[in-house]
N, C-alpha and C positions, 0 to 999 in steps of 0.2 A: 192505496190510491197514488196516482202519479200526476204530475203536472204537465206543462206544455211540452210537446215533443214526444209524449208517450213514455212507457216504462223503460227502465234500463234494459238494453239489449242483453238477451240471455236469461232474463228473469223467467220464472216458471209460468207466469201468466201473460207473457208477451206473445201475441199471436204470431210474431215473426219466427218464434222458435219451434212451431209445430213442424214435425218432420214431413218430408215429401210423401212418405208412405202413408202417413195419417191423412194428409191433404187429399190423396187420391181416393180416400173413402168418400169424399164429397163430390167426386166427378159425376157428371150427369149420366143418368141411366134412363132407358125408356120407362115411362110411368103411365100406365093405363088406369090408374086408380083415382083419377081426379074426381069422378062422380062419387066414388065411395068416400073420399075425403070430405067432399061437400056435404054429403048426407050425414056423416059422422059429426062434423062440427055444427051443422044445423041442429041435429038432434040434441046435442049437449050444450046448446048456446046459453041456456039459463044458468047451468052450473059454471060454464066457462066465465060468464059475466060476473058471477059472484066471486070466483077466484081472482079474476082480473081487477076487481075493484075493492075487495075486502081482505085479501090475504095480507098478513102482517108485513108492513114495510113496502108493499107494492106501490102505494100512493107516493111515497117519498122517492122511490126509484123513477116513477113516471115524471114527477116534477123535476127531478135532477136532469133527466134526459131532455125535457122540454127546455130547461135553462141552457143546456149545452148547444141548442140550436141558435141561441142568441137572436131570437126573433124580435122584431120591432113592430109597433102598431102599424097596421096597413099591409103587413106581409101576407103572402099566400103560401101555405104549406100543404104538402101532399103527404098523407100517411099511407104507406104500403102495408097491406095486411092489417087493416084497422080493427078487425074483429067487431066487437060490440060497441066500440067507441069509448073505451075506458080512458084513452088519452085525450079525447076531445076537450074536456074542461081545461086541461093544462095548456093545450095548444091555443084554444080560443081565448083564454085569459091573456095570452101574450100577444096575439095579433090584434085583439080588440075588435070592436064592431065594424071597423073599416077594412079589416083584413078578411081572409078566407081560409077555411080549413076544408080539405077534401080527403075523404077516406076511401080507399080502394080495397075491396075484398071479394073473394070468389064464392063465399058461402052465403046462400040466401037467408038462412036462419039467423046468422049473426048480424047480417045487415038489417034485418027486421028490427032487432033489438037496438042497433045503432040508430035507426030512424026514430024509434020510440024515444030514445034518449034525447035526440035533437028536438023532437016535438015537445017533450016535457019541459025542456029548458027554454024553448022559444027562440032558438038560435036560427036566425035567418041567413047567416053567412057560414054555416057548417053544412056540408053536403056529403052524401055517400054515393059511390058508383060501383056497380058490379063489374068486376074485372080481375084478371090474374096479375098479381104483383110482378111476376116474371115477364109479363108482356103488358105493361100498363097502357091504358087507353089514352094515347097521346098522338100528336101529329107535329111534324116539323113546322116551324114558324118562319116562312120565307127562306132567305138565304143564310140567316144567322144560326148560331149554335143552339139558341134557346128553343125549348120544346114545350109550349104551354099545353095544358089539358084541352082536348077537343071533346066536348060533351055533346056535340051535334052529330057525331058519327054513329055508326051502328054498333052500339055497345051491347054486351050481353044483358045488362039490366040498367036502365037509365031512369031513376026515380024522379029526377027533377029537371025542369027546364030553367036553365040559368040565364036565359035571355042573351046568350052570347057574351056574357061578362068574362068568363074565365079564358076563352081563347085569345083575348085581346092583350094579355099580359103574361110574361114568363113566370115560372115558379121560383120563389125565393128560397125554399128549403124543402128537403125530402127527409122523411123520418120513418123508421120502422122499429117495432119492439117485439121481441120474442118470435121473430119470423125467420131469421137466417138459417136456423137448424132444419127448416123444412124446405129450403131451396135446393133443388137438384144441382144447380150450377151457380153457387153464390157469387163467384167472381164476375161472371158475365152479367148477372142480375144487378149487383150493386154498381158496377160500372155503368149499366144502363140508367140506373137511378141518378147517378151523378151527371149523366148527360142531359137530364131534364132540367138541371139547374144552371143558370147563367154563371159565368165566373164571378167569384165573390159571394155566391150563394152558399148555403150551408147544407150539410148532410149529417145525420146522426143515426147511429144504430145501437140498440140496446138488446142484449141477449142473455140467455142463461146457458151455462155449460158446467161440467164438473169442476169442482174447486181443487186448486193446487195448494191452497193455504193449509197449514197445519191445523188451524181451527175449524176448517170446513171439510177437509178430506174425509174424516170419519163419517160424515153424513152422505158421502157419495152413493152408497148403496140405496139410500132412501130416494135420492135424486134419480138414480137409474130406474127405480120402480115407478116413479112419477112420470118419467119420459115414456116408459113402455105403456103405462095406463092411458097416456094422452095421445097415443098414436092410433090412427084409424086402422080397423081390421084390414088385413091383406097387405098393409104397408109396414107392418111391424118386423123389424129385424130381431134376431135372436140375441138374448142376453146382453152382454156388454157391447156387442157390435152396434146396437142402436145408439148408445151414448158415445161410442167412438166416432160414429158417423156424425152425430150432432156436434161433438167437439170440433171435428175437422171442418165442418161447414161454417161454424161460428168463427173459428180462427181465420178461415179464408175470407169471410165477409169483412172482418175487422182489418185484416191485412190489406184488403182492397180499398177500404176507406183511407188508409194511410197512403196508399199509392196514388189515389185520385185527388188528394186534398193537401193543402198546406196547413200549418199550425194545428196539427192533429193533437187532440187530447184523448188519452186512453186511461181508463181507470176501472178498478174492480170494486164490487160492493157486495153486501149480503154474504159475508164469510167467503167471498171469492167466487160465488156462483153467478153473479151478475157482472157482465162486461159492457162497458159503454165507450164507444168511439165517436168522435165528432170532429169535423174540420171544415175548412173553407175550400170549396171546389176550385181547382185551378182553371 
């Protein structure tokens, strides 16, 4: 774990040390498998939800990441790639009943489970929107840099009418968990997320990648198998290429947070498999 300013330059788990060759593995490539991915994650939404909420230590990771956003009561936070809403309790607890949590995801099946979670908890200020995290459903707010969510537009799936509330105010924070490894162009996407937040707003990114710690590295083959099993058919790379690509994309996303933010904190957890970066957008 490291403190303010990130890890020591040159350390094994510093995203700045990933080679250019590895980073190029995360370059964008034409992807015509979006429908396949949506169907895959929708089909396995129940299992994904169980893993996302009950896997050992995952709740503590999600709580730590929510803390890293430094949210205050009344804040409005957008979660990109919200999945089944496993982070919603942590985010909603921190913004309170006067804040707002909006989750964005492109898979109808996982959004259905997220809506069920919202309804069971009776959260009136937690909402989900169907959309691609690489092209979030937002609109510019006048002449300023802030970009509040526009839920009155023509979204792929708009389950709620928020009575014009969200467009009236900018976003205070953007968060994602376990998403960066699936982004074809993580640098462009994370920079876009940072653009949604006014200066002094926060962004936090939580991800999994292979461990470089002596205590975790022996488990990397199991992690590689997990990554392969969790990849939609037709999008699976062969062997270690899949985890090399994931590692490179995660490193690029976290390096982009560092480039877009001040007072960045970077830390690793869970034997080095989990990486968390958070900072204040410039």
